[in-house]
C-alpha positions in Angstrom: -12.3 13.1 23.4 -11.8 14.0 19.4 -14.7 14.8 17.3 -16.1 11.8 15.1 -14.6 11.6 11.8 -16.7 12.7 8.8 -18.2 10.0 7.0 -17.0 9.3 3.4 -19.0 9.7 0.4 -20.7 6.7 -1.0 -18.6 4.9 -3.8 -19.2 1.8 -5.9 -17.0 -0.6 -4.8 -17.6 -3.3 -7.7 -15.0 -5.4 -9.4 -13.2 -2.6 -11.4 -12.6 -0.4 -8.3 -12.3 -3.2 -5.6 -9.8 -3.0 -2.9 -6.4 -4.4 -2.9 -4.1 -5.1 0.0 -0.6 -4.8 -1.2 2.5 -6.2 0.7 6.0 -4.8 0.2 9.1 -4.7 2.4 11.6 -1.5 2.8 14.9 -1.7 3.9 14.7 0.2 6.9 12.1 2.6 8.9 13.2 5.6 6.9 12.6 4.2 3.7 9.4 2.9 4.6 8.3 6.0 6.1 9.2 7.9 3.0 7.2 5.4 0.7 4.2 5.3 3.0 4.1 9.3 2.9 4.6 9.5 -0.9 1.8 7.1 -1.5 -0.8 8.3 0.8 -0.1 12.0 -0.1 -0.1 11.4 -3.6 -3.5 9.5 -3.5 -1.9 6.2 -4.5 -3.0 4.6 -1.3 -5.4 5.2 1.4 -3.5 3.9 4.2 0.1 2.0 4.7 0.8 0.2 7.9 4.3 -0.2 8.9 5.6 -3.0 10.9 8.9 -4.0 12.0 11.9 -4.2 11.9 11.8 -7.9 11.2 14.2 -10.5 9.7 14.1 -11.9 6.2 15.9 -14.7 4.9 15.8 -14.8 1.0 17.8 -15.9 -2.1 19.3 -13.1 -4.2 21.6 -13.9 -7.1 22.6 -17.3 -5.9 23.3 -16.2 -2.4 21.3 -16.6 0.7 20.8 -13.0 2.5 19.7 -12.3 5.9 18.4 -8.7 6.2 16.4 -6.3 8.4 13.3 -4.9 6.8 10.2 -3.1 7.8 7.0 -4.7 6.3 4.5 -2.5 4.4 0.8 -3.1 4.2 -0.6 -1.0 1.5 -4.4 -0.5 1.0 -5.6 0.9 -2.5 -8.0 0.5 -5.4 -7.3 -1.9 -7.9 -7.8 0.8 -10.4 -4.9 2.5 -8.8 -2.6 -0.5 -8.7 -0.6 0.2 -11.8 0.2 3.8 -10.7 1.0 2.8 -7.2 3.3 -0.2 -8.0 5.4 2.3 -10.2 5.6 4.8 -7.7 6.7 2.3 -5.0 9.2 0.8 -7.5 10.6 4.4 -8.3 10.9 5.1 -4.7 12.6 1.7 -3.6 16.3 1.3 -3.5 16.2 -2.6 -4.3 16.4 -3.4 -7.8 13.3 -5.9 -7.7 11.2 -4.7 -4.6 8.5 -7.3 -3.4 5.2 -5.8 -4.6 2.3 -8.6 -4.1 -1.4 -7.7 -4.1 -4.3 -9.7 -2.8 -8.0 -9.0 -3.4 -9.8 -9.5 -0.1 -12.6 -11.8 -0.3 -14.6 -9.7 1.8 -14.3 -6.2 3.6 -16.5 -4.0 5.5 -18.3 -2.0 3.0 -17.6 1.4 4.6 -13.9 0.5 4.6 -14.0 -0.3 1.1 -15.6 2.6 0.2 -13.2 4.8 2.2 -10.3 3.1 0.4 -11.7 3.7 -3.1 -13.1 7.4 -2.1 -9.4 8.2 -0.8 -7.5 7.0 -4.0 -9.8 8.2 -6.6 -8.1 9.9 -9.2 -8.6 13.8 -9.4 -11.1 15.0 -11.7 -9.5 17.3 -14.3 
């Protein structure tokens, strides 16, 4: 049995630094893994879940496209969204990647505190 994880430092999770759940898709598992690794290791996301492969049907430039994609569910602090979205866009091969953020109505306070703590900007 593994040792329990250390408790995160308490943090305020008010409106300016609330949690966002961001949905994005990657064209394949390797791309999804590279995006997830970069966002978490750079402190722009606390966690990235990857699910798939899955089939997507969408319209792009007048054509209907059928594609296999990997879904990404990214947990970040609202204050880090602009940087996280810019980094995700830079890593993504599509011209217009799907990046949709949703603010949860509720979250377990300890989980929200963990997300905010893990994505806190390094102090200068």
